[in-house]
N, C-alpha and C positions, 0 to 999 in steps of 0.2 A: 371604794369608788369616790373620786373627787367630785367637787361641785360641778366643774366644767364637763366632766364625763356624763354626769346626770343630765345637765342641760343639753348636751350634744345628743344624747339618746332620745330625750324628749322631743327635740326638734326633728330628728330623723323620723321618729314615729309619726309625728304630725304631718310631715311632708309625704311620707309613704302612704299614710291613711288618706290624705287628701288627693294624691296623684292617682291612686288606683281605686276604681269604683268597686268595692266589695259589697255586694248586695247582702242585705240582712243585718247590717249594723244598726244599732239603736242609738238614738240621740234625742234629748229633750229640747224641743224647739217651740217657738211661739207660732201658733196656728191662727191665721187670719179668720178662718170660718168659725172655729170654736171660741176664739177670742181668749185663749189661755195657753199656757205652756202644756204641751202634751207629748207623749212618746211618739217619735217618728222613726220609721224604718227606711234605710236606704234601698233604693231600687235601681235597676240598671237603666241606662239611657234608652235602650231598646224597649223595655217595658213601659217606660214613661211615654215615649213617642207612640207606642202601640195603643195605649189608653187614650191619648190625645186624638189620634187619627182613626179611632175605631169605627166612625161613621162615614169615612171617606171611601173612595173607590179602591178596588183591589190593587191597582198599580201604585197608587199613592201609599197605601199601607205597606207594600213590598219595598218601595223606595225608602220609606221612613224606617223600616226594620233594618235595612242595610246600613243606613246612616247611623242608626242607634247602636248597632253592633260595632261599627268603626269608632264611634264616640266612646264606647266602653273600653276600647283598647288604647285610646289616645289620652295619655296623662295630661297633655297640655290643656285640653278642654276642661278637665276636672279642676286644674289649677286656676284657670282664668275665669271660667263661668261658674263652676261649682258642681256639686253632686245633687241629684234629685232625691228627695225624701218624701215619703207618703205618711200622712197623719194616721195614727192608730185608732183615732176616734171617728173622724168624719171621712177619711180617705182622700182628703185634699192633698195636693202636691206642692212642694216648695223646693227651691234650689238654694243650697247652702254651701 
C-alpha cells in the first residue's frame, strides 16, 4: 500500500465517520463542566433533542423527535454543524 493510498483511506474514513452519526462511538474531548478531557460517547440527534426538550409539551417533544430522526439521516448537518457527544462523567453534551 502506497503512502497516497493510506492517506486516501484515512480521509475517507474520517469523512464517513463525520457524515454518518453512528451512536456509541467513543471520543476523548474537553468537557466544559468537568474542566478536563473525558470520555464522550456519540448520541443521536433525536436523543439529544429529546433530552433537551424533556420538560416541554408533548407536541414540541414529538416535533423535535421527528426533526432529530431526520437530522440523524442527513449527513449534511453532521458535516456542517457536527455530531452530539455526551460526557461519560457528568452527562453534559457538546457538539463536535
